[in-house]
C-alpha positions in Angstrom: 0.1 0.0 0.0 1.1 3.8 -0.6 0.1 6.4 1.5 -1.5 9.1 -1.0 -2.2 11.8 1.7 -2.6 12.5 5.4 -5.1 14.8 6.8 -5.4 15.7 10.7 -8.8 17.0 12.0 -10.6 17.4 15.6 -11.7 13.9 15.7 -8.2 12.3 14.5 -6.4 11.4 11.5 -7.6 10.5 8.1 -5.1 8.4 5.8 -6.0 7.9 2.1 -4.0 4.9 0.5 -3.7 3.2 -2.9 -3.6 -0.6 -2.5 -1.5 -2.6 -4.8 -4.8 -3.7 -6.7 -5.3 -0.1 -7.5 -8.4 0.8 -5.3 -8.2 3.9 -3.0 -8.9 3.2 0.6 -9.7 5.7 3.5 -8.1 4.7 6.6 -8.7 5.8 10.2 -6.2 4.8 13.0 -8.2 3.1 15.7 -6.6 1.2 18.8 -3.3 1.0 17.3 -4.5 -0.5 13.7 -5.3 1.3 10.4 -9.0 0.4 10.2 -10.3 0.8 6.6 -13.5 2.8 6.3 -14.2 3.3 2.8 -12.7 1.7 -0.5 -13.3 2.2 -4.0 -13.2 -0.9 -6.7 -9.9 -2.1 -7.5 -8.8 -0.8 -11.2 -9.9 -2.5 -14.1 -13.6 -3.4 -12.2 -16.3 -1.4 -13.5 -19.0 -0.2 -11.5 -22.2 -1.9 -12.0 -24.9 -0.6 -14.2 -28.8 -0.7 -13.3 
């Protein structure tokens, strides 16, 4: 994983990372662990259509 950006706010830190599969992930440090709170689709996997 590669860190894209870090942001510190009143409630703590938000870290945006890029996974080796190409997905963008929002991570939040909680209890000594970086918890993934949001994740995009891996690159090359288009969104479903209705």
